[in-house]
Steps between C-alpha positions, in 0.01 A plus 500: 500500500722803487836417349800508736865566426613140560298398195748696289767262630296185442383604154854589396627161615227337291607712201851355545358147486527426872251229596614403850602681818636315805455646847321545833238768580571758770384840624776672305374368164124497552451732204709281269311190614175676414638584157589135444153394619331731252706349215506138615357386167824608328770455762544233766616555856676197653489501880818370666585418860797736533623800301836333439314224316327764286836635383638152431182403313518814286865416428415141414220623273745729320765230465261238365299723264745774403226752585479760776443361849309724743481484880306716744554568871371743759698776668777453757591139580284367216716673242821407680410133473521523120873568496635144505297396197577824319874451538452158342338675203772764481789254512337252260392775256125440523264794421292568812291796614449542876209718616481611862277716714596800710341695785279795406689801370392723791657250742838455336782626717292487820636164619161341437452130571723283276612802296778368278603694191515200271626700203823556696522138615459371143771722347750216464268228372295705253637656182186714480367618835222761520265656756153592372433861599194581285245272329539650151861375483407136566477377136837654413670361811362154423626526141847602619508221757389227260729614219797499737422155637448346155784668312762453774355174636502632853282625786285812502315638803206735543371609842157661547376698801165354602311829463617541141378150417141606571523857369342650189701359203516846341633668812805723451485735797817698441615698200874546471686819426503647148186301417689189385369248756275307263546124544646327192273274298661170396393169344553139615757412235847345537715426196812289538818657365698295248856484631766352272880476523719676249586299188869516586434341841291226339789428267748477788269262685457280193877485442560391859230230489608375156859460617404310815485121498277436801224755556238496777185715516388617845147642483294684761179694551594752233482223239139406583304522177814452293507120511489462121798731455692336786462151353591620150825657623579200722451264207727709276773508766451137607465645848322354802239732653541546875215674686495718809212450743314798358576381145350155549213571260717629213515150350330182617692273736473215250641702210799303362716813504471574873687353794268663753596726785830608654617524858393321815161429342643426157626191318841339476502527116449877526787533743724284281411704191596819682830350609590394144376794292732754341222753426189597694202680348284649777149600392279707730664390824702665774576159652614565860679175591831577336670192649315295238606718206810418291823672600684507167230500232437798271165663578228664293205639694165617362335731753227761467629712789844647424584516871475120527697417186836377626408553866532134606796360307777647285323542166682522170204619292197650680198534271236741629167405351182297513574127511281387210591788266870472578511124446315537170757757386789285621388172343584581132854595609568161660670211323323171560747282688578174327651345812205404722705297748473741792120513470471122458708442814262724694197324355635157590576626852138616527374153405699352787393780734133437426548128556663572836218736597242249379642238732421729792133508402440136595239433766708203613770718655518526879465775589300631203690783327360845417529416130231234540257747661555759226460238228162402646394866513623550144292208375184612678521877443339670202729589212463873574561469875770725646685345793683726745735398778695651785803373689687537829803337662426142613454419866779290655426141600308484831774310680760766418298812580718769656443867573436671168813714519717190532315324218549793263868518588537129437348534154758748380753362246 
């Protein structure tokens, strides 16, 4: 079979280690679907029931593996359906590449059926957002898109006119002025930059934490992969580890140093620790629910993005750097706290909390509590199972049902 341009896309994704693409076929991506079919021995296409699900599945794949998630949708409304899942990826810092189709190039601007210029629509959600104009540029555009998604942990988007998908892969029909229109040749390589705070800032952070008597660590998605460093620093500071929702996997829930989550879905010991602490060390989190953060504690924040360091709470020492590297550099500067009372209080509170939660798991309760259901699932599920949940406001009791506007008004504080 004669090679088609979409195979440049598929082969480049394979070069980047992509093994799965989530999506739905459609007329606007017939060429890309053919490229995937021709390489089905090396890359898997997962058919979904709705494009929105494809974007959420790509985001879930990225969150659970740390690798690039990829979703595919046809032109017009197919591509538009990706947006909800892609905003989830953008806001939760998951690397995702969205690929969409487009009407044929000779039809663009003629108000053809379902003509939507998806590159314009995706400007807000995608950090890298490109329109494929000629086949020879495809490998470079894929490289740029993947590098952006991985290095910034965000969304990239490529949109392909359907005629280009099936064109000659070597086609470059137009030469630019001055003879400089040759497409760049790149390689599928992305190297992470090593970002470290200045030594003087590390010293200021260490002085603040050494002087404090009751330190709490609040860790988020930016601390994933730095669990060893987090626990070492927490042990030196005799500090409970509190986890954001996205930081749940930083340390295990049964680690003796953690008091679990914070907020409406958190634990009482975590809330109490926040209320009592005089210093807060935030690691890789831009925790949004500021009502649960301490009002008077001194704050050190480790954050890779300088624009987020100090953006949520008044921060005494912002440290711009990678979580693991920064914690490793900070640890030798910390004095091991001899007084472990604050940590022991939190640990004893967690013992009581677990006992209270365990009591809710009994099958003898009437009605049976959600904790019992989840305990049964936990016992029956494989050790590597990943459980996902969603939530919505509860329905009012049947006997008190009122028009929804009245019910919402009644629920206000």
